[in-house]
N, C-alpha and C positions, 0 to 999 in steps of 0.2 A: 405310935403309928408313924410311918415315914414313908418316902417314896424310894423304891429299891431298883426299879427297873424303868429307865426312860426310852423312849423312841424318838429319834430324829430323822423325818424324811429329808435326806440330804440331796441338794441340788448344787450345781456349780455357779449360781449366781452370788453376787455380793451380799444379797439378804441371807443366802443360805450359809455363807461363811460367818457371818454376824451371829446366826442361830446356832452355830456349831459352837462358838465361844460361849454364848449364853448357856447352852445346854451343858457344856463342861462346867460352867460355874455352879449350875443347879446340882449336877452329879456329885460335885465336891462337897457341896452343903450338906447333902444326904447320904454321902459315901455310897452312892449308887452305881450301877451299871448303865453306860450310855451305849445304845445300839443304834447305829446309823444305818438307814435303809435307803438305797437307791432303786428306783423302779426304772427300768428299761421299757420303752416302747416296744411292743410285740409286733414284728412285721406283719404278722398274719391279722392283726386287727385293721390294717390299711386296706386290704382287699375289699371288705365291704363298703368302704367309703369311696371307692373308685366309682367313677361316673359312668353311665351307660354309653356304649360305643368305643370303649377302650379294648383293645386287643389283649389277648393274653400275654403277649410279650411286653406290652407297655405296663401291664399290672405286675408282671414279674420285676420289671426294672424299678417301678416305683417301690416295690417291697425290698428290694435289695439296697437301694437308696435309703430307704428308712433304716435298715439294718446297720448300714454303715455308720450313718449319723448317730444311731443310738448307741453304738459300740464306741465311737469317738467320745461322746458326752459321758459314757459310763467310765471311760479310762480317765477323763479329766476329773471326774468326781472322785474316783479312787486315788489319783495322785494328790488331790486337795486333802483327802482323809489321811493318807501316808505322811504328807508334809506336816499336818497339823499334829498328828500323833508323835512324829519325831521332834517336833518343837517343844513339845510338853513332856520332859523326861519322866515325870512320875506317872504316866499313865502305863497301864498293863493292859495287854491284847488277852481277852479273854472270851470264850464262846459258850461257857457252860458254867453253871452255878458253883461247882465244886472249885473250880479254877479261880472264880471270883473270890469265894470265901477265903481262899488261901492269901489272897493279896492283900497288902497293907494300904494301898491306894485305890484311886479310881481306875475302874476297868472300862474297856471300850471295845466295840467290835463293829464289823462292817458286813453288810450283805447287799447283793444285787439280785433282783427279782424282775422278771418281765411280766408285763400285762398292762392293764389300766391302773394308772397311778391311783386315782381317787379310790378304787375298789381295794387295792392291795393294801393301801396306807390305813384305810379305815378298818380293815379285817384284822390287820397284824396289830393295830394300836390296843385290841382288845386284850392282848396278852401283856400289856405294859401298864404300869401306874399312872404314867402321864405321857402325852405326846408333846414334843416342842417342835414348833413349826415356825418357819420363817415369816417375818412381816411381809405383807404384799408389797411388790416392787412399787417404786414411786411412779405414780401416773397410771398404775394398773387398776382396772375396775375390780373391785374386791368381789363383786357379785359373780364374776367369772372364774374365780378360785376354786374349782371343782375338788381339789384336794383338801383344801382346808375346810370347806362345808362338809365334805364327806366324813371327816375325822369329828367335826362338831356334832353332826346328825346321826351318825352311824357307828362310832366307836364305842360309846357307853363309857368313855373315859374323859378326864379333865384334859383340856388342850391348853398350853402355855404359848401363847403368840410373842415371839422374841421380837424387840424393837430392832430397828435398822442399825443401831449402834449398841454394842454390847455395854450393859449398865455397869458402873462401878460396884454397886451392891444390889443384893435381890433379896427382899422378903424381910428387911429389918423394920420398914414402916408399911403397913398394908392397909390399903384403902379397900373397903367392902362397899360395893355398890348395891344398894338393896332397893328393891321394888316390890316384894311381896309376892313374887312369882315362884312357880315351881322351879324355874330355871335358876333363879338367884338363890333358892334354897339348896339346890344341888351344888352351886358354886362354892356356897360357904362350907358345906360338908366336905367338898373335895380340898378346900384350902385350909382345913383345920390343923393339919401339921405346921403350915406357914403361920397360921394364927398363933399357935402355941409358942412358936419360936420368936415371933416379932417382939421388937421392943416398944412398939405402938401400933395401936389398931384404931382405925377411925371408920365408923359407918356413915356413907354419904347416901343421903335421901332427899327426895324433892317430891312435892305435890304433882308436878309435871311428869316425874317418872314413875311414880306410884301405879301399880296395877291392883287388881282385886286380889286381896290376900293380907296377911299380917303387915302392920306397920313396923316401923324401924325400932320401936321400943320393944317389940316382940322378939326380933332377932338379937337385940342387945341383951335381953334376959336370957335367951338361949345360949349365947356364948357365955354368959356367967355360969351356967351350969357346967361349962366345959373349963372352967376357972380361967377365962379370958376377959380380961377388962377392956371394953371398947368405948371410945368417946363417939357421941352422936351428934353429927353436924349436918344440918339441911343445907343444900345449895339451891341457888336461884339462877337458872340459866340467864346470861346476859342478853342472850337473843333468844329466838324462838329454838334454837338448835340445842336440844337438852343433852346430846352427846358431848358438845364443846363445854357446857356447863360442868358436866361430870368430870372431864379430864381436867378442867380448870381447877375443880376443887381437889382433884388429887394432887396436882402440882402444888397448890397452895399448902398442903399437908406435907409435901416433900416425900410422897410416896414413891417406893422403889418396887412396888408390886400392887396391882389392882386386881381384884377377883370380882366377876360379874356373871349373871346368866346370860346367854345369848339368844337372842330372837324370840323374846317374850311375845312379840307380834310376828306373824308369819314372815318368812324370808321373801315371799313375793310382795308382800305389802311393803317391806322395807326397801326392796328393789325399786319398786315404783315411786314411793313416797320418802325413802330415805328413813333412818331410825337411829336409835342410840347405839345398837350394836355395829351396824355398817360404818357409823362415823368414828367409832373407837377403833375398830379394825383398820381403818385408813390412815388415822391420825395419832394413834397413841405413840408416845416416845418412851413409854416404860413397858415392862414386861406385863401382860395381862393374862390372867388365868380365866378360862372361859368353861362353861359346862351348858349343855342343851339338854 
C-alpha cells in the first residue's frame, strides 16, 4: 500500500511555497503524482455579500474588481508553479495516469478552478490518497482556516499539514499520537505506509490525552499484527497544555513525522477552550498527518 496521488491546494503565500517543496518530497518518496490546485474566487459569489442600498452599477464594479484581483492572483500562483517545475528538472508534467505510468520520475500537474475554496478543495481531495496543505500563516487564527478544516472534516482523506520550513527528511522517525479515539485510529490506519517505511516508530500517550477507548498497549499490539514494532513512551505535559507536551515528546524522539487524530473534542469546544489539535496546528514545526 502506498500513496499514488497527492493533492496540494496551492496559494501564493510563503507557507504555500514551503508546502509545495514538502509535497514534492513526499511525491518523490512514494513515486506519486502531485496535482496542484488553485481555487479562484468566483465573482458571482460576491454579489450576495453586497449590502443593501448598493446600486446595480456598484455591485457590477465590485464583481469586476474581484475578477481582476482573482485573475492576478491566479497568474502569480501559476508563475510560482512554472518556476518550481523548471527548477526541478526531474519533474514530468502529466495530467493522466497513462502518461504518469510511462514516466521514470515524479509527475506533476496544475489546475485552476473557480468557486468557494473550502468546498472545492474538500470535494476534490476525495479523489486523492492524501492532501498536503500549507501550515497556517504565522499569527493567523487557525480556527478561521476554512479550507483546512473543510479538508479535515469533509474529504474523508488523510491530510498532511506541511511545516513552515520544508523538513530535511520525512517519515524516517514517526511519532504516533494515541488517545484511543476513532480519530486517532483513522490516523494510524492512514499512516500505515509511513509506519512500514519508518526506521523507528514511537507511540506517545498520556493520561491527560487519553479518551474513552483502547489504551496505548492496544495500538502497539495492533501495529505488531502489521509487522511494525513500536516503542511506547508516555509523556507528561510540563504545563496544562497537552498539545505542547505532545509536540515536546515528538521533538525529544527526533520525529520527522507525527500522525494524530484531529478534533476528538468538537471544533467549537477547541475554539473556545483550546485543545490539542488547535495547538498542534498552530505550533508544529514538523509534518503532521491528521485524520478526522
